[in-house]
C-alpha positions in Angstrom: 0.0 0.0 0.0 2.8 2.4 0.9 4.5 1.7 -2.4 1.4 2.6 -4.3 0.7 5.8 -2.3 4.2 7.0 -3.1 4.0 6.1 -6.7 4.5 9.1 -9.1 1.6 7.8 -11.2 -0.8 8.5 -8.3 0.6 12.0 -8.1 -0.3 12.4 -11.8 -3.8 11.0 -11.2 -4.3 13.3 -8.2 -3.2 16.4 -10.2 -5.1 15.7 -13.4 -8.0 13.4 -12.6 -8.7 15.0 -9.2 -8.7 11.5 -7.6 -7.2 10.6 -4.3 -4.6 7.9 -3.8 -6.9 5.6 -1.8 -9.5 5.9 -4.6 -7.1 4.8 -7.3 -5.9 2.0 -5.0 -9.4 0.7 -4.5 -9.9 0.9 -8.3 -6.8 -1.3 -8.8 -8.0 -3.8 -6.2 -11.4 -4.1 -7.9 -9.8 -4.7 -11.3 -7.5 -7.5 -10.3 -5.2 -8.6 -7.6 -2.3 -9.1 -10.0 0.4 -6.5 -9.8 0.9 -6.9 -13.5 -2.7 -6.0 -14.2 -2.5 -3.0 -11.9 0.6 -1.7 -13.6 -0.9 -2.2 -17.0 -4.0 -0.3 -16.0 -1.9 2.5 -14.6 0.1 2.7 -17.8 -3.0 2.9 -19.9 -4.5 5.5 -17.6 -1.3 7.5 -17.8 -1.4 7.5 -21.6 -5.0 8.4 -21.9 -5.0 10.9 -19.1 -2.0 12.8 -20.4 -3.6 13.0 -23.9 -6.8 14.2 -22.4 -5.0 16.8 -20.3 -3.1 18.0 -23.3 -6.3 18.4 -25.3 -8.0 20.5 -22.6 -4.9 22.6 -21.9 -4.8 21.6 -18.3 -1.1 21.0 -18.5 -0.5 24.7 -17.8 0.6 24.3 -14.2 2.5 27.3 -12.9 5.8 26.5 -11.1 8.6 28.6 -9.6 10.6 28.5 -12.8 7.8 28.4 -15.3 5.5 31.3 -14.5 2.9 30.5 -17.2 3.0 26.7 -17.0 3.8 26.2 -20.7 6.8 23.9 -20.0 9.3 26.5 -21.2 11.3 27.8 -18.3 11.3 31.6 -17.8 15.0 31.9 -18.7 14.3 31.1 -22.3 10.6 31.9 -22.5 10.0 35.1 -24.6 6.5 35.5 -23.0 6.8 34.5 -19.3 3.2 35.0 -18.5 1.5 34.0 -21.8 -0.4 37.2 -22.1 0.6 37.4 -25.7 2.9 40.3 -25.1 6.6 39.4 -25.6 8.7 40.2 -22.5 11.0 42.4 -24.5 8.1 44.8 -24.8 7.4 44.6 -21.0 10.8 45.4 -19.7 13.0 48.6 -19.6 15.4 49.5 -22.4 18.3 48.3 -20.2 16.7 44.8 -19.8 15.6 45.3 -16.2 12.1 44.6 -14.9 9.4 47.3 -14.9 6.5 47.3 -12.5 4.1 49.8 -14.0 1.4 49.6 -11.3 3.7 49.2 -8.3 1.9 46.0 -7.1 5.1 44.1 -6.6 4.7 42.0 -9.8 6.9 42.9 -12.8 5.0 43.6 -16.0 6.4 40.5 -17.8 4.7 38.4 -15.1 1.7 40.7 -14.5 -1.5 39.8 -16.3 -2.9 43.3 -15.6 0.1 45.5 -15.8 -1.7 48.8 -15.0 -4.3 47.4 -12.5 -7.2 48.9 -14.3 -9.3 45.7 -14.3 -8.8 45.1 -18.1 -6.3 42.3 -18.6 -3.2 42.8 -20.7 -4.2 40.3 -23.4 -7.4 42.4 -24.0 -5.6 45.7 -24.1 -2.7 44.6 -26.2 -4.6 44.7 -29.5 -4.0 41.0 -30.4 -7.8 40.5 -30.7 -7.8 43.0 -33.6 -5.5 40.9 -35.7 -5.9 37.3 -34.5 -9.0 35.2 -34.5 -9.8 34.1 -30.9 -12.9 32.2 -31.7 -11.0 28.9 -31.5 -8.6 29.9 -28.7 -8.9 29.6 -24.9 -8.0 32.2 -22.4 -7.9 31.2 -18.7 -7.7 34.0 -16.1 -5.6 36.2 -18.4 -3.3 33.5 -19.9 -3.7 32.5 -23.5 -3.6 28.7 -23.8 -2.4 26.8 -26.8 0.6 25.2 -28.3 3.9 26.9 -27.9 7.2 26.3 -29.6 10.7 26.2 -28.2 10.6 30.0 -27.7 7.7 29.8 -25.3 5.4 32.0 -27.5 1.9 31.0 -28.5 2.3 29.6 -32.0 -1.0 31.1 -33.2 0.3 34.6 -32.5 3.4 34.2 -34.7 3.4 34.3 -38.5 5.2 30.9 -38.4 6.1 28.6 -35.5 9.1 29.9 -33.6 10.0 32.6 -36.1 9.4 35.3 -33.5 7.4 37.5 -35.8 4.2 38.8 -34.2 0.9 38.8 -36.1 0.0 42.1 -34.3 1.4 45.3 -32.8 0.7 46.8 -29.5 -2.2 49.3 -29.6 -1.8 52.9 -28.5 -5.3 54.3 -28.9 -4.6 57.9 -28.0 -1.4 58.3 -30.0 0.2 60.8 -30.4 -1.0 62.3 -27.2 1.3 59.9 -25.3 3.6 57.1 -26.1 2.1 54.6 -23.8 0.4 51.4 -25.1 -3.0 50.7 -23.7 -1.7 47.9 -21.5 0.0 50.5 -19.2 -2.2 53.5 -20.1 -4.7 54.5 -17.4 -6.8 56.5 -19.9 -6.3 54.7 -23.2 -8.6 57.0 -25.3 -7.6 60.2 -23.4 -11.2 61.2 -22.7 -10.4 62.1 -19.1 -12.2 59.0 -17.8 -10.0 56.3 -16.3 -10.0 52.9 -18.0 -10.9 51.4 -14.7 -14.1 53.4 -14.6 -15.0 52.8 -18.2 -14.4 49.1 -17.7 -17.2 49.0 -15.1 -15.0 48.5 -12.1 -16.5 49.4 -8.8 -15.1 52.8 -7.8 -14.8 51.7 -4.2 -11.9 49.4 -5.3 -9.8 52.6 -5.8 -9.7 54.1 -2.3 -6.8 56.5 -3.1 -8.2 57.8 -6.4 -5.1 57.0 -8.5 -7.2 55.3 -11.3 -5.9 51.9 -10.3 -7.5 49.1 -8.3 -5.9 49.0 -4.8 -3.2 46.5 -4.5 -0.8 47.6 -1.7 -2.5 46.4 1.5 -3.2 43.2 3.3 -6.8 43.3 2.0 -5.9 44.3 -1.6 -3.2 42.0 -2.9 -2.5 40.7 -6.4 -1.4 37.1 -5.7 1.0 35.5 -8.2 -0.6 36.7 -11.4 -0.7 40.5 -10.9 -4.5 40.5 -11.1 -6.1 42.2 -8.0 -7.4 39.3 -5.8 -10.6 41.2 -5.1 -11.6 40.6 -8.8 -11.1 36.8 -8.5 -13.4 34.4 -6.7 -10.5 32.0 -6.6 -7.1 33.8 -6.4 -4.9 33.3 -9.4 -7.5 31.0 -11.0 -10.5 33.1 -12.2 -11.3 36.5 -13.5 -13.0 38.9 -13.3 -15.8 40.2 -10.9 -15.2 43.9 -11.4 -18.4 45.0 -9.6 -17.9 43.1 -6.5 -21.3 41.3 -6.6 -19.8 37.8 -6.6 -20.6 37.2 -10.3 -18.0 37.4 -13.0 -18.6 40.2 -15.5 -18.0 40.8 -19.2 -14.9 42.9 -19.3 -14.2 45.3 -20.9 -17.6 47.0 -21.0 -19.0 48.0 -24.4 -22.0 50.2 -23.8 -23.1 50.8 -27.4 -22.4 47.2 -28.4 -20.5 48.2 -31.5 -17.2 49.6 -32.7 -14.9 49.5 -29.6 -15.1 48.9 -25.9 -15.7 52.0 -23.7 -12.1 52.5 -22.7 -11.1 52.9 -26.4 -14.3 54.7 -27.5 -14.6 58.5 -27.4 -18.4 58.2 -27.5 -19.2 55.1 -25.4 -23.0 55.4 -25.8 -22.9 56.5 -29.4 -25.3 59.4 -28.8 -23.2 61.9 -30.7 -21.7 63.7 -27.7 -18.2 62.8 -26.7 -17.5 61.1 -23.3 -15.2 64.0 -22.4 -18.0 66.5 -22.7 -20.7 64.4 -21.1 -18.4 63.6 -18.1 -18.1 67.3 -17.4 -14.9 68.3 -19.3 -14.3 70.8 -22.1 -13.1 70.0 -25.6 -12.2 73.2 -27.5 -10.7 71.4 -30.5 -13.7 69.0 -30.7 -11.5 65.9 -31.0 -13.0 64.0 -28.0 -9.6 64.1 -26.2 -8.4 66.1 -23.2 -7.2 69.6 -24.1 -3.7 70.6 -23.0 -2.9 67.1 -21.9 -0.1 67.0 -19.4 1.3 63.8 -17.8 4.7 64.2 -16.0 7.0 63.2 -14.5 5.4 59.8 -13.8 4.0 58.7 -17.0 0.7 56.8 -16.5 -1.5 58.1 -19.4 -3.8 60.2 -17.2 -3.9 63.9 -17.3 -2.4 65.1 -14.0 -5.0 67.8 -13.4 -7.9 65.5 -14.0 -6.3 62.8 -11.9 -6.1 65.2 -9.0 -9.7 66.6 -9.6 -11.7 64.0 -11.4 -14.7 64.9 -13.6 -18.1 65.1 -11.9 -19.8 62.6 -14.3 -23.3 64.2 -14.2 -26.5 62.2 -14.4 -29.0 64.8 -15.7 -32.0 62.5 -15.9 -31.4 60.9 -12.5 -31.6 57.3 -13.6 -28.4 56.3 -11.8 -26.6 56.0 -15.1 -23.8 58.5 -15.8 -24.5 60.6 -18.9 -21.4 59.3 -20.8 -22.9 55.8 -21.0 -26.6 56.9 -21.2 -27.7 57.2 -24.8 -30.7 59.3 -23.8 -28.8 62.0 -22.0 -26.9 64.3 -24.3 -25.5 67.0 -22.1 -22.5 69.2 -21.6 -20.7 71.8 -23.7 -17.4 71.5 -25.4 -16.4 75.1 -24.6 -16.7 78.6 -26.2 -16.3 78.0 -29.9 -18.3 77.3 -33.0 -20.9 74.6 -32.6 -19.1 71.3 -33.4 -20.8 68.9 -35.9 -20.6 66.0 -33.5 -22.6 67.7 -30.7 -26.4 68.1 -30.8 -27.6 71.7 -30.9 -30.4 70.7 -28.4 -30.9 67.8 -26.1 -34.2 66.9 -27.8 -32.5 64.7 -30.4 -32.8 61.0 -30.0 -29.7 58.7 -30.5 -31.1 57.5 -33.8 -31.4 61.0 -35.2 -27.7 61.9 -34.7 -25.6 61.4 -37.8 -22.2 59.9 -37.1 -19.0 59.5 -39.0 -17.5 56.0 -39.5 -15.5 55.0 -36.4 -11.8 54.5 -37.2 -9.8 51.6 -35.9 -8.2 52.7 -32.7 -4.5 52.7 -32.0 -1.2 53.0 -33.8 1.9 51.0 -33.7 4.1 52.3 -30.8 7.1 50.5 -32.2 9.7 52.5 -34.2 8.8 52.8 -37.9 9.6 49.8 -39.9 9.3 47.3 -37.0 5.7 46.3 -37.8 6.8 42.7 -37.9 9.1 42.8 -34.9 11.2 39.7 -34.2 11.1 38.5 -30.6 13.5 35.6 -30.9 15.3 34.5 -27.8 18.4 36.1 -26.2 21.8 35.9 -27.6 23.7 38.7 -25.9 23.2 40.8 -22.8 21.8 43.6 -24.9 18.1 44.6 -25.1 18.5 45.7 -28.7 19.1 42.0 -29.6 16.1 40.8 -27.8 17.8 39.5 -24.7 15.7 39.5 -21.6 17.3 39.7 -18.1 14.7 37.6 -16.4 16.3 37.8 -13.0 13.2 36.8 -11.0 12.6 33.0 -11.1 15.8 32.3 -13.1 16.9 28.8 -12.5 20.1 28.1 -14.4 20.1 24.9 -16.4 16.7 23.3 -16.8 15.1 20.6 -18.8 12.4 21.9 -21.1 9.7 20.4 -23.1 7.5 22.0 -25.7 4.7 19.4 -25.4 3.9 15.8 -24.9 6.6 13.5 -26.2 4.6 10.4 -27.4 7.8 8.3 -28.0 9.0 8.9 -24.4 5.5 8.2 -23.1 5.1 4.9 -25.0 8.6 3.8 -23.8 7.5 4.5 -20.3 4.3 2.5 -20.7 6.4 -0.4 -22.2 8.8 -0.2 -19.3 6.1 -0.3 -16.7 4.4 -3.3 -18.5 7.6 -5.3 -18.7 8.4 -4.6 -15.1 5.0 -5.8 -14.1 5.4 -8.9 -16.2 8.7 -9.8 -14.7 7.4 -9.3 -11.2 4.5 -11.6 -11.9 6.8 -14.3 -13.4 9.0 -14.1 -10.3 6.0 -14.5 -8.0 4.8 -17.5 -10.0 8.2 -19.1 -10.0 8.5 -18.8 -6.2 5.0 -20.2 -5.8 5.9 -23.3 -7.9 9.1 -23.8 -5.9 7.2 -23.7 -2.7 4.8 -26.3 -3.9 
């Protein structure tokens, strides 16, 4: 019994089949008393169980040296957290780690690098260029086959060539140089992304446009996602309202074009969010006038961050005007009447003519780098793509890019032969005793 309880196979069954060691032992006893039969059954279960786990993507088990559980150790993995953003785009120019939201988790391991409640894979822009209908995302990590470089194959133009099929989105370029994944106001309408995503304002007690993460009651666990958004820490996401039910994030009020945090007119009523939230817009571009963000670059206008907009609700229906299609209010400022603002508030949303909505974002990478190569490190130089992982580095490690069927079959054969030999020995001893 002790032998079976310590058998590595039972550890596998416990991890992948959620069965306890005694349960497996009882199953073996029911099948047959022969050790040979038990070993054979275990071998078959190992083969079938591994294939099943691989198919479901349950093999992504996070370890100390493999932060995303893709079986490529962090020291050679070009995307340590499997958020679809290569580490080289989440570190500083000198190769050192960056922690944009100061939550103790470096961006290359943080699934919500700016703590706005919108996960990095959603803000990166990958969904614009890559079809996600057949892909799975589990709590901010993109699941799927990876090559030797640790990057999701479906996000490369060819397996292991390191050429991305998308570029990071910067919706409010050229107002700032921050991509949406670390920009607290991606569309520069004066409303924090956290608010436009539908996050409960109470989650930001210090009004810094980030979900609190620096206290005993507001931590981020091991994935960088605020624990208060997860019903199971580091496993689920996201309950942004705090009602115990996971929400659709990011919010898209008008159900078309782009989510609110990238949409300058979230309710599509013809009045910009900036104006309806209580701001002014002298140049009628839907973005904050005289934008200033310094010395700490976070994508939010410093003046508005200090004194947030009032977010009026003129019809008193408990819905802020910027997401209420039947409340067109505000004034852009003393200038000629802009064409995108109704002259009176009697117009209905259907009667407001709108220009086609452009695709948000521009490539923040230097010109000519649209197909940036993210191949693994060769020298200690960030310009070559080298990433000084530092955290969780483990020296020499054995890596695997997937299930090795040959090795698995050899293991099954070895177990079977071992069981057969053991049975033969027992039979021989029994005959000698007779």
